[in-house]
Backbone as XML, in Angstrom:
<?xml version="1.0"?>
<chain id="A" units="angstrom">
  <residue number="1" name="MET">
    <atom name="N" x="0.747" y="-1.141" z="-0.373"/>
    <atom name="CA" x="0.007" y="0.132" z="-0.227"/>
    <atom name="C" x="0.505" y="1.244" z="-0.051"/>
  </residue>
  <residue number="2" name="PRO">
    <atom name="N" x="0.823" y="2.227" z="-0.996"/>
    <atom name="CA" x="1.343" y="3.407" z="-1.008"/>
    <atom name="C" x="1.644" y="4.281" z="0.549"/>
  </residue>
  <residue number="3" name="LYS">
    <atom name="N" x="2.058" y="5.035" z="0.850"/>
    <atom name="CA" x="2.521" y="5.733" z="1.874"/>
    <atom name="C" x="2.711" y="7.045" z="1.143"/>
  </residue>
  <residue number="4" name="THR">
    <atom name="N" x="2.340" y="7.816" z="1.552"/>
    <atom name="CA" x="2.289" y="9.439" z="0.830"/>
    <atom name="C" x="3.132" y="10.070" z="2.149"/>
  </residue>
  <residue number="5" name="VAL">
    <atom name="N" x="4.457" y="10.771" z="1.388"/>
    <atom name="CA" x="5.357" y="11.322" z="2.527"/>
    <atom name="C" x="5.865" y="12.911" z="1.995"/>
  </residue>
  <residue number="6" name="VAL">
    <atom name="N" x="5.451" y="13.696" z="3.008"/>
    <atom name="CA" x="5.965" y="15.062" z="2.125"/>
    <atom name="C" x="7.362" y="15.840" z="2.738"/>
  </residue>
  <residue number="7" name="VAL">
    <atom name="N" x="7.966" y="16.073" z="1.647"/>
    <atom name="CA" x="9.461" y="16.828" z="2.060"/>
    <atom name="C" x="9.412" y="17.883" z="1.418"/>
  </residue>
  <residue number="8" name="GLU">
    <atom name="N" x="9.987" y="18.570" z="2.290"/>
    <atom name="CA" x="10.261" y="19.773" z="1.118"/>
    <atom name="C" x="11.718" y="19.852" z="0.825"/>
  </residue>
  <residue number="9" name="VAL">
    <atom name="N" x="11.398" y="20.387" z="-0.566"/>
    <atom name="CA" x="12.290" y="20.218" z="-1.385"/>
    <atom name="C" x="12.904" y="21.557" z="-1.663"/>
  </residue>
  <residue number="10" name="PRO">
    <atom name="N" x="14.238" y="21.861" z="-1.650"/>
    <atom name="CA" x="15.386" y="23.234" z="-2.437"/>
    <atom name="C" x="14.898" y="23.416" z="-3.702"/>
  </residue>
  <residue number="11" name="GLU">
    <atom name="N" x="14.684" y="24.505" z="-3.688"/>
    <atom name="CA" x="14.100" y="25.115" z="-5.589"/>
    <atom name="C" x="15.375" y="24.733" z="-6.541"/>
  </residue>
  <residue number="12" name="ALA">
    <atom name="N" x="16.772" y="24.894" z="-5.829"/>
    <atom name="CA" x="17.867" y="23.900" z="-6.548"/>
    <atom name="C" x="17.323" y="22.601" z="-6.979"/>
  </residue>
  <residue number="13" name="VAL">
    <atom name="N" x="16.840" y="22.040" z="-5.874"/>
    <atom name="CA" x="16.694" y="20.476" z="-6.522"/>
    <atom name="C" x="15.420" y="20.273" z="-7.970"/>
  </residue>
  <residue number="14" name="VAL">
    <atom name="N" x="14.742" y="21.727" z="-7.680"/>
    <atom name="CA" x="14.144" y="21.346" z="-8.897"/>
    <atom name="C" x="14.334" y="21.994" z="-9.501"/>
  </residue>
  <residue number="15" name="GLU">
    <atom name="N" x="14.991" y="22.628" z="-9.829"/>
    <atom name="CA" x="15.649" y="23.298" z="-11.216"/>
    <atom name="C" x="16.232" y="22.413" z="-11.866"/>
  </residue>
  <residue number="16" name="ALA">
    <atom name="N" x="17.027" y="21.349" z="-10.692"/>
    <atom name="CA" x="17.997" y="20.452" z="-11.303"/>
    <atom name="C" x="16.837" y="19.493" z="-11.884"/>
  </residue>
  <residue number="17" name="LEU">
    <atom name="N" x="16.363" y="19.209" z="-11.661"/>
    <atom name="CA" x="15.494" y="18.384" z="-11.985"/>
    <atom name="C" x="13.992" y="18.718" z="-13.159"/>
  </residue>
  <residue number="18" name="GLY">
    <atom name="N" x="14.714" y="19.759" z="-13.469"/>
    <atom name="CA" x="13.433" y="20.338" z="-15.119"/>
    <atom name="C" x="12.528" y="21.452" z="-14.363"/>
  </residue>
  <residue number="19" name="GLY">
    <atom name="N" x="12.398" y="21.616" z="-13.148"/>
    <atom name="CA" x="12.025" y="22.960" z="-12.865"/>
    <atom name="C" x="10.672" y="22.765" z="-12.985"/>
  </residue>
  <residue number="20" name="ARG">
    <atom name="N" x="10.083" y="21.476" z="-13.326"/>
    <atom name="CA" x="8.149" y="21.561" z="-13.223"/>
    <atom name="C" x="8.141" y="20.691" z="-12.350"/>
  </residue>
  <residue number="21" name="GLU">
    <atom name="N" x="7.331" y="21.685" z="-10.982"/>
    <atom name="CA" x="6.792" y="20.915" z="-9.985"/>
    <atom name="C" x="6.179" y="20.041" z="-10.481"/>
  </residue>
  <residue number="22" name="THR">
    <atom name="N" x="4.938" y="19.770" z="-10.983"/>
    <atom name="CA" x="4.553" y="19.085" z="-11.431"/>
    <atom name="C" x="4.685" y="17.613" z="-11.394"/>
  </residue>
  <residue number="23" name="GLU">
    <atom name="N" x="6.357" y="17.467" z="-12.172"/>
    <atom name="CA" x="6.578" y="16.120" z="-12.723"/>
    <atom name="C" x="7.694" y="15.717" z="-11.185"/>
  </residue>
  <residue number="24" name="LEU">
    <atom name="N" x="7.940" y="16.386" z="-10.353"/>
    <atom name="CA" x="8.978" y="16.637" z="-9.362"/>
    <atom name="C" x="8.589" y="15.318" z="-8.709"/>
  </residue>
  <residue number="25" name="ALA">
    <atom name="N" x="7.478" y="14.838" z="-7.945"/>
    <atom name="CA" x="7.369" y="13.511" z="-7.128"/>
    <atom name="C" x="7.657" y="12.092" z="-7.919"/>
  </residue>
  <residue number="26" name="PRO">
    <atom name="N" x="6.852" y="12.360" z="-9.357"/>
    <atom name="CA" x="7.557" y="10.722" z="-9.877"/>
    <atom name="C" x="8.555" y="10.781" z="-10.354"/>
  </residue>
  <residue number="27" name="GLN">
    <atom name="N" x="9.928" y="11.591" z="-10.733"/>
    <atom name="CA" x="10.778" y="12.100" z="-10.674"/>
    <atom name="C" x="11.790" y="11.697" z="-9.395"/>
  </residue>
  <residue number="28" name="VAL">
    <atom name="N" x="11.357" y="12.612" z="-8.396"/>
    <atom name="CA" x="11.978" y="11.717" z="-6.929"/>
    <atom name="C" x="11.911" y="10.217" z="-6.724"/>
  </residue>
  <residue number="29" name="LEU">
    <atom name="N" x="10.684" y="9.915" z="-7.118"/>
    <atom name="CA" x="10.504" y="8.282" z="-6.428"/>
    <atom name="C" x="11.420" y="7.991" z="-7.696"/>
  </residue>
  <residue number="30" name="ARG">
    <atom name="N" x="11.644" y="8.082" z="-8.774"/>
    <atom name="CA" x="12.723" y="6.744" z="-9.789"/>
    <atom name="C" x="13.672" y="7.300" z="-8.968"/>
  </residue>
  <residue number="31" name="ARG">
    <atom name="N" x="14.544" y="8.244" z="-9.071"/>
    <atom name="CA" x="15.575" y="8.623" z="-8.100"/>
    <atom name="C" x="16.116" y="7.669" z="-7.088"/>
  </residue>
  <residue number="32" name="LEU">
    <atom name="N" x="14.839" y="7.810" z="-6.499"/>
    <atom name="CA" x="14.918" y="7.129" z="-5.430"/>
    <atom name="C" x="14.839" y="5.575" z="-5.541"/>
  </residue>
  <residue number="33" name="VAL">
    <atom name="N" x="14.238" y="5.191" z="-6.147"/>
    <atom name="CA" x="14.359" y="3.712" z="-6.576"/>
    <atom name="C" x="15.614" y="3.243" z="-7.420"/>
  </residue>
  <residue number="34" name="ALA">
    <atom name="N" x="15.919" y="4.061" z="-8.008"/>
    <atom name="CA" x="17.180" y="3.351" z="-8.558"/>
    <atom name="C" x="18.253" y="3.367" z="-7.987"/>
  </residue>
  <residue number="35" name="VAL">
    <atom name="N" x="18.649" y="4.669" z="-6.870"/>
    <atom name="CA" x="19.510" y="4.624" z="-5.881"/>
    <atom name="C" x="19.532" y="2.731" z="-4.998"/>
  </residue>
  <residue number="36" name="LEU">
    <atom name="N" x="18.214" y="2.520" z="-4.386"/>
    <atom name="CA" x="17.660" y="1.974" z="-3.799"/>
    <atom name="C" x="18.035" y="0.659" z="-4.282"/>
  </residue>
  <residue number="37" name="TYR">
    <atom name="N" x="18.140" y="0.121" z="-5.340"/>
    <atom name="CA" x="18.540" y="-1.079" z="-6.191"/>
    <atom name="C" x="19.229" y="-0.958" z="-6.358"/>
  </residue>
  <residue number="38" name="ALA">
    <atom name="N" x="20.366" y="0.402" z="-6.512"/>
    <atom name="CA" x="21.891" y="0.062" z="-7.151"/>
    <atom name="C" x="22.475" y="-0.162" z="-5.245"/>
  </residue>
  <residue number="39" name="GLU">
    <atom name="N" x="21.975" y="0.361" z="-4.191"/>
    <atom name="CA" x="22.596" y="-0.933" z="-3.210"/>
    <atom name="C" x="21.522" y="-2.070" z="-2.955"/>
  </residue>
  <residue number="40" name="GLY">
    <atom name="N" x="20.713" y="-2.446" z="-3.638"/>
    <atom name="CA" x="21.223" y="-4.003" z="-3.182"/>
    <atom name="C" x="19.346" y="-3.937" z="-2.413"/>
  </residue>
  <residue number="41" name="HIS">
    <atom name="N" x="18.614" y="-3.264" z="-2.457"/>
    <atom name="CA" x="17.422" y="-3.060" z="-1.508"/>
    <atom name="C" x="16.421" y="-3.810" z="-2.230"/>
  </residue>
  <residue number="42" name="PHE">
    <atom name="N" x="16.288" y="-4.124" z="-3.489"/>
    <atom name="CA" x="15.467" y="-4.570" z="-4.610"/>
    <atom name="C" x="15.891" y="-5.412" z="-6.068"/>
  </residue>
  <residue number="43" name="SER">
    <atom name="N" x="15.432" y="-6.350" z="-6.322"/>
    <atom name="CA" x="15.422" y="-7.431" z="-7.810"/>
    <atom name="C" x="15.894" y="-5.715" z="-8.778"/>
  </residue>
  <residue number="44" name="LEU">
    <atom name="N" x="15.749" y="-6.121" z="-9.812"/>
    <atom name="CA" x="15.395" y="-5.180" z="-11.516"/>
    <atom name="C" x="13.960" y="-5.365" z="-11.269"/>
  </residue>
  <residue number="45" name="ARG">
    <atom name="N" x="13.191" y="-6.594" z="-11.103"/>
    <atom name="CA" x="11.875" y="-6.479" z="-11.691"/>
    <atom name="C" x="10.872" y="-5.396" z="-10.411"/>
  </residue>
  <residue number="46" name="GLU">
    <atom name="N" x="11.918" y="-5.682" z="-9.309"/>
    <atom name="CA" x="10.732" y="-4.998" z="-8.233"/>
    <atom name="C" x="10.550" y="-3.111" z="-8.684"/>
  </residue>
  <residue number="47" name="ALA">
    <atom name="N" x="12.049" y="-2.860" z="-8.644"/>
    <atom name="CA" x="12.145" y="-1.402" z="-8.961"/>
    <atom name="C" x="11.490" y="-0.970" z="-10.073"/>
  </residue>
  <residue number="48" name="ALA">
    <atom name="N" x="11.740" y="-1.507" z="-11.150"/>
    <atom name="CA" x="11.114" y="-1.249" z="-12.167"/>
    <atom name="C" x="9.584" y="-0.886" z="-11.845"/>
  </residue>
  <residue number="49" name="SER">
    <atom name="N" x="8.787" y="-1.975" z="-10.989"/>
    <atom name="CA" x="7.034" y="-1.838" z="-10.488"/>
    <atom name="C" x="7.445" y="-1.093" z="-9.662"/>
  </residue>
  <residue number="50" name="TYR">
    <atom name="N" x="8.092" y="-0.404" z="-8.408"/>
    <atom name="CA" x="7.926" y="0.710" z="-7.807"/>
    <atom name="C" x="7.954" y="1.890" z="-8.209"/>
  </residue>
  <residue number="51" name="ALA">
    <atom name="N" x="8.905" y="2.126" z="-9.085"/>
    <atom name="CA" x="8.813" y="3.064" z="-10.201"/>
    <atom name="C" x="8.378" y="3.844" z="-10.920"/>
  </residue>
  <residue number="52" name="GLY">
    <atom name="N" x="7.470" y="2.496" z="-10.883"/>
    <atom name="CA" x="6.062" y="3.005" z="-12.197"/>
    <atom name="C" x="6.811" y="2.840" z="-13.451"/>
  </residue>
  <residue number="53" name="MET">
    <atom name="N" x="7.702" y="1.932" z="-14.115"/>
    <atom name="CA" x="7.935" y="1.795" z="-15.100"/>
    <atom name="C" x="8.667" y="0.141" z="-15.827"/>
  </residue>
  <residue number="54" name="THR">
    <atom name="N" x="8.397" y="-0.127" z="-17.156"/>
    <atom name="CA" x="8.800" y="-1.143" z="-17.779"/>
    <atom name="C" x="9.973" y="-1.679" z="-16.935"/>
  </residue>
  <residue number="55" name="TYR">
    <atom name="N" x="10.608" y="-2.966" z="-17.047"/>
    <atom name="CA" x="11.598" y="-3.638" z="-17.270"/>
    <atom name="C" x="11.981" y="-2.696" z="-17.563"/>
  </residue>
  <residue number="56" name="TRP">
    <atom name="N" x="12.355" y="-2.957" z="-19.173"/>
    <atom name="CA" x="13.546" y="-2.413" z="-19.900"/>
    <atom name="C" x="13.296" y="-1.139" z="-20.009"/>
  </residue>
  <residue number="57" name="ASP">
    <atom name="N" x="12.180" y="-0.224" z="-19.565"/>
    <atom name="CA" x="12.485" y="1.004" z="-19.858"/>
    <atom name="C" x="13.475" y="1.607" z="-18.317"/>
  </residue>
  <residue number="58" name="PHE">
    <atom name="N" x="12.994" y="0.829" z="-17.216"/>
    <atom name="CA" x="13.619" y="1.000" z="-15.824"/>
    <atom name="C" x="15.491" y="0.438" z="-16.340"/>
  </residue>
  <residue number="59" name="MET">
    <atom name="N" x="15.534" y="-0.414" z="-17.010"/>
    <atom name="CA" x="17.191" y="-0.736" z="-17.361"/>
    <atom name="C" x="17.673" y="0.622" z="-17.909"/>
  </residue>
  <residue number="60" name="GLU">
    <atom name="N" x="16.999" y="0.843" z="-19.084"/>
    <atom name="CA" x="17.438" y="2.197" z="-19.685"/>
    <atom name="C" x="17.621" y="3.426" z="-19.010"/>
  </residue>
  <residue number="61" name="TYR">
    <atom name="N" x="16.476" y="3.560" z="-17.874"/>
    <atom name="CA" x="16.704" y="4.792" z="-17.289"/>
    <atom name="C" x="18.219" y="4.467" z="-16.318"/>
  </residue>
  <residue number="62" name="LEU">
    <atom name="N" x="17.855" y="3.409" z="-16.015"/>
    <atom name="CA" x="19.991" y="2.948" z="-14.811"/>
    <atom name="C" x="20.819" y="3.676" z="-15.383"/>
  </residue>
  <residue number="63" name="GLY">
    <atom name="N" x="20.890" y="3.229" z="-17.275"/>
    <atom name="CA" x="21.941" y="3.494" z="-17.973"/>
    <atom name="C" x="21.858" y="4.961" z="-18.076"/>
  </residue>
  <residue number="64" name="SER">
    <atom name="N" x="20.761" y="5.628" z="-18.196"/>
    <atom name="CA" x="21.288" y="7.480" z="-18.397"/>
    <atom name="C" x="21.559" y="7.985" z="-16.851"/>
  </residue>
  <residue number="65" name="LEU">
    <atom name="N" x="21.218" y="7.244" z="-15.483"/>
    <atom name="CA" x="21.811" y="7.710" z="-14.232"/>
    <atom name="C" x="23.724" y="7.109" z="-14.649"/>
  </residue>
  <residue number="66" name="GLY">
    <atom name="N" x="23.815" y="6.531" z="-15.232"/>
    <atom name="CA" x="25.156" y="5.758" z="-15.284"/>
    <atom name="C" x="25.248" y="4.831" z="-14.009"/>
  </residue>
  <residue number="67" name="LEU">
    <atom name="N" x="24.031" y="3.961" z="-13.539"/>
    <atom name="CA" x="24.365" y="2.921" z="-12.532"/>
    <atom name="C" x="23.755" y="1.752" z="-13.510"/>
  </residue>
  <residue number="68" name="GLY">
    <atom name="N" x="24.712" y="1.166" z="-13.245"/>
    <atom name="CA" x="25.104" y="-0.490" z="-14.332"/>
    <atom name="C" x="23.928" y="-1.305" z="-13.379"/>
  </residue>
  <residue number="69" name="ILE">
    <atom name="N" x="23.942" y="-2.565" z="-14.218"/>
    <atom name="CA" x="22.991" y="-3.405" z="-12.865"/>
    <atom name="C" x="24.632" y="-5.045" z="-13.371"/>
  </residue>
  <residue number="70" name="PRO">
    <atom name="N" x="24.072" y="-4.671" z="-11.443"/>
    <atom name="CA" x="25.167" y="-5.898" z="-11.217"/>
    <atom name="C" x="25.438" y="-6.707" z="-11.684"/>
  </residue>
  <residue number="71" name="TYR">
    <atom name="N" x="26.573" y="-7.742" z="-12.227"/>
    <atom name="CA" x="26.852" y="-8.309" z="-12.569"/>
    <atom name="C" x="28.300" y="-8.676" z="-12.149"/>
  </residue>
  <residue number="72" name="GLY">
    <atom name="N" x="28.074" y="-9.837" z="-11.496"/>
    <atom name="CA" x="29.458" y="-10.329" z="-11.105"/>
    <atom name="C" x="29.398" y="-11.344" z="-11.418"/>
  </residue>
  <residue number="73" name="GLU">
    <atom name="N" x="30.674" y="-12.662" z="-10.549"/>
    <atom name="CA" x="30.783" y="-14.256" z="-10.517"/>
    <atom name="C" x="29.974" y="-14.576" z="-10.794"/>
  </residue>
  <residue number="74" name="LYS">
    <atom name="N" x="29.095" y="-14.488" z="-9.562"/>
    <atom name="CA" x="27.606" y="-15.546" z="-9.434"/>
    <atom name="C" x="27.230" y="-15.724" z="-10.893"/>
  </residue>
  <residue number="75" name="GLU">
    <atom name="N" x="26.848" y="-13.877" z="-11.169"/>
    <atom name="CA" x="25.913" y="-14.333" z="-12.900"/>
    <atom name="C" x="26.523" y="-14.467" z="-13.877"/>
  </residue>
  <residue number="76" name="LEU">
    <atom name="N" x="28.132" y="-14.542" z="-13.870"/>
    <atom name="CA" x="28.982" y="-14.930" z="-15.191"/>
    <atom name="C" x="28.355" y="-16.723" z="-14.953"/>
  </residue>
  <residue number="77" name="GLU">
    <atom name="N" x="28.048" y="-17.480" z="-14.002"/>
    <atom name="CA" x="29.041" y="-18.458" z="-13.574"/>
    <atom name="C" x="27.608" y="-19.223" z="-14.001"/>
  </residue>
  <residue number="78" name="GLU">
    <atom name="N" x="26.491" y="-18.445" z="-13.548"/>
    <atom name="CA" x="24.920" y="-18.619" z="-13.879"/>
    <atom name="C" x="25.258" y="-18.671" z="-15.505"/>
  </residue>
  <residue number="79" name="ASP">
    <atom name="N" x="25.137" y="-17.548" z="-15.930"/>
    <atom name="CA" x="25.099" y="-17.389" z="-17.771"/>
    <atom name="C" x="25.874" y="-18.214" z="-18.494"/>
  </residue>
  <residue number="80" name="GLN">
    <atom name="N" x="27.272" y="-18.942" z="-18.086"/>
    <atom name="CA" x="28.266" y="-19.843" z="-18.636"/>
    <atom name="C" x="27.017" y="-21.273" z="-18.395"/>
  </residue>
  <residue number="81" name="ALA">
    <atom name="N" x="26.480" y="-21.337" z="-17.454"/>
    <atom name="CA" x="26.173" y="-22.647" z="-17.117"/>
    <atom name="C" x="24.587" y="-22.726" z="-18.581"/>
  </residue>
  <residue number="82" name="THR">
    <atom name="N" x="23.977" y="-21.367" z="-18.245"/>
    <atom name="CA" x="22.684" y="-21.497" z="-19.355"/>
    <atom name="C" x="23.419" y="-21.596" z="-20.536"/>
  </residue>
  <residue number="83" name="LEU">
    <atom name="N" x="24.480" y="-21.479" z="-20.659"/>
    <atom name="CA" x="25.144" y="-21.252" z="-22.231"/>
    <atom name="C" x="25.530" y="-22.785" z="-22.660"/>
  </residue>
  <residue number="84" name="LYS">
    <atom name="N" x="26.019" y="-23.231" z="-22.011"/>
    <atom name="CA" x="26.435" y="-24.602" z="-22.041"/>
    <atom name="C" x="25.161" y="-25.908" z="-21.966"/>
  </residue>
  <residue number="85" name="ARG">
    <atom name="N" x="24.020" y="-25.434" z="-21.537"/>
    <atom name="CA" x="23.260" y="-26.067" z="-21.756"/>
    <atom name="C" x="22.385" y="-26.040" z="-22.467"/>
  </residue>
  <residue number="86" name="LEU">
    <atom name="N" x="22.241" y="-25.279" z="-23.246"/>
    <atom name="CA" x="22.229" y="-25.065" z="-24.609"/>
    <atom name="C" x="22.876" y="-25.681" z="-25.831"/>
  </residue>
  <residue number="87" name="GLY">
    <atom name="N" x="23.724" y="-25.947" z="-24.978"/>
    <atom name="CA" x="25.190" y="-26.462" z="-26.212"/>
    <atom name="C" x="25.704" y="-25.209" z="-26.876"/>
  </residue>
  <residue number="88" name="LEU">
    <atom name="N" x="25.483" y="-23.933" z="-26.538"/>
    <atom name="CA" x="26.186" y="-22.479" z="-27.110"/>
    <atom name="C" x="27.402" y="-22.283" z="-27.153"/>
  </residue>
  <residue number="89" name="LEU">
    <atom name="N" x="28.007" y="-23.148" z="-25.414"/>
    <atom name="CA" x="29.734" y="-23.068" z="-24.917"/>
    <atom name="C" x="30.318" y="-23.930" z="-25.126"/>
  </residue>
</chain>
């Protein structure tokens, strides 16, 4: 269930986000979710949902912020196992 949070935002922040106060709430939510995703609090699919975006749009949004998708040794091993199972490696 969504919660309403009231936050006072300095004018400089509003200007940095494009200066349109009517678009401020969704922009702040998207950025907050992106940071929380990058910190490992949500899966990519959860974060996209919380940000109100499709999975692919959220991935593109992360890229626009310079936030990559974590890809470590575990993910590499899983991908290699999948490729082997499919006979592609």
